[in-house]
Phi, psi and omega in degrees: 000158182297332183294338180292342182275349186262146173280128180294144177266110185298150181302320182291329177294316179298315184297313180293324179295321179301313183291310186292311182294320183294313179296319185292327186259353184297320185293344180271354185297312181299321181294317180297314183294320180295332180271005177074037188285352186245003188209172176268188190296332185282359177234359185294335184272356184288146181301327184293342179259013181244022181297145173243156183302323183291341182273351179288145180299149184302328183266019184298326181294337180263006183291132177262118181278151183295330179227156176228133180244128185238115175273121185276071176208142186286147176277156180288141176279352184264041180241130182292160190307314188261013175265163178288148178298155178228131184237134181263133178237152174269140179300129174078353180280145180276126179239134182279135168240117181272130181260107187252132174280114188248017186288146171286165179299124179089356180278137180048056181296340183292344178260002176299129179075007181239164178269154171238163179245134175242136178248123179260139176223147165249116186231172181280143175272322184285138181298320182301320181283332177297324180297330185240031185304316182299314181294321179297315182290324178293321176297321178295318179300321182293322181278336184232064184301134178087349181269161175242153176281320184230133177226159171257131173277090188297315180301329181278335187284154181228134173086359180270144185236133174055054177293140183219150176223119179286124182297342179269351179238091188291340186254017186225136171223160179211161178197166174259153177204158180258114182302337182280351183243157180297126183224125174222133178243134177258122182251155174232129177253121188261347176270157176243156189297330182280353179288346183244022178248148175283135180293130180237176181295123171083015175135183183229151176245124184288147180270148176279149173248176171233137166262118180240139178238124176245129183243136185230154172248168181286146170265187184293342179266005179082012179260143182272080184240347185270114187290135178250315190193145174223143177208157182207167173213162182264135181225160165232142185244131183243164172299159185313130181073354179293326179294322179294319179294320180295318178299318179295318179298315178299319181295318180294323178296320181292326180295334181277348181282157177287159178305323179295319179291323181297332180295341181276355185242153177284150170288162176276125179263152184292332180231165180246121179268121177288133183261151185298143179210176177285151180296148178286132182285157174296133181277120189283340185273351181273139174293111188271007175291123188293141174284165181306128178076014181236129181242113178243045187273068172230043185284006177295346178260014179298136184234150180286162180267169173070031183272349177247125182279134180291152177276336182210136176240128173235159180241134182230149179226128182285128182285143178210171179298319179297321180294318179300317180296319179297319179297319179295318179296318181295317179295320178296318181295320179297322180292328184282313185229007177071016182227156179281152179272007174091357176288152179219157183246142181269121178251153176247138179275136174241124183256123182247135179248318183274339181058050178233158178296326179296315180296318179298319178301316182293321179291324176296318179299320177297319181297319181273358182058045177231174176282143176304335180292342180276354177261115181284292180223157172243127181243158170244131180289125182254197180301144180058022175081011179289157179256116182256125181295130180292131177236169177300317182297322180295317180295321180294344178255007173296144175282147177301134179061035172292147183247138180224146168264131182263131172238147180244148181221129182294134177289153187282329192255339183214196184272015181270175182230150170261145179246135180243125176268123181249000000 
């Protein structure tokens, strides 16, 4: 059997890991939630994502959670004491997550003898990417047709029932399981952290992801909509064997530090304990009609759109031959009688929150229904027709509701395009 290939995780290792990892990462929970680490822009303003450490109950450190999820991969030693743990994974490698029933005697008796449903997600940790999650995932789909971001290694897994993957949600899988029985699920993450970074001079820095697990019980109608528990951890994904090299590099760096400096960092634990978090909200932009054999009926966490107000709004209109002709006609009519001929141009609103060139690139890509990777540079036409490269500082000095005509220019070296704001 496949289980014979795995090293057993001793009870004392789990017990010590639970205490050490939980205590070490608990203080970062308020900071993560306050920074919107678990959601996109439409949920960042909600009170449940604004918890502060001081608002947690005094006995929170002694709180026993109903379930415990243990990722069998070592944490990085290069993480400061009060920061969240970080775990490195290899692309496509199967990693075990143990699903442990942690209930006290008599707790949640309604699920005794019944199945629960857990939904696994790989999502972005960085707030900037959360704002554009849909565009990022669509760009990945475009570059990797037929691939998935998250899969379950079913032959290796034990105790999971009816595993399902929605073909429209590449980063989500779900299954049923019995808390009273031994359950381990092996997951594979197929995207790597550098696939979602903008190429910069001299290399790329990979972005962190989150593995989040949301568990639900059945309601009176037999649907798994009643939330029981959620937990997550921070990961980075490398090309095959890259995680092992990164772990070794971090360990060597820590060995060179003085004893005083080492006291500021967490030790590396053999396993990663997922820490409690708020449930992941239903994503409003995904078509939620279930595919055949797929049940995603946990819409009780559905949230409305537009809950975060943009810091800057600009209006853009794509230039075309017809638009040029209309502009010429309008100018000619104004010269003749001082009045407009009634033609009008259709502009699209772009809402900016971060006020960065990266965010503008992503919003432009969404407007053109292309991948952000297909946009080379964005310029603004300056005096005497020069092209000025758009920077963060320039965007921060845009006037509210500024209007631009967009022109596109083919890049010289690849299949991308440059965009010019006029």
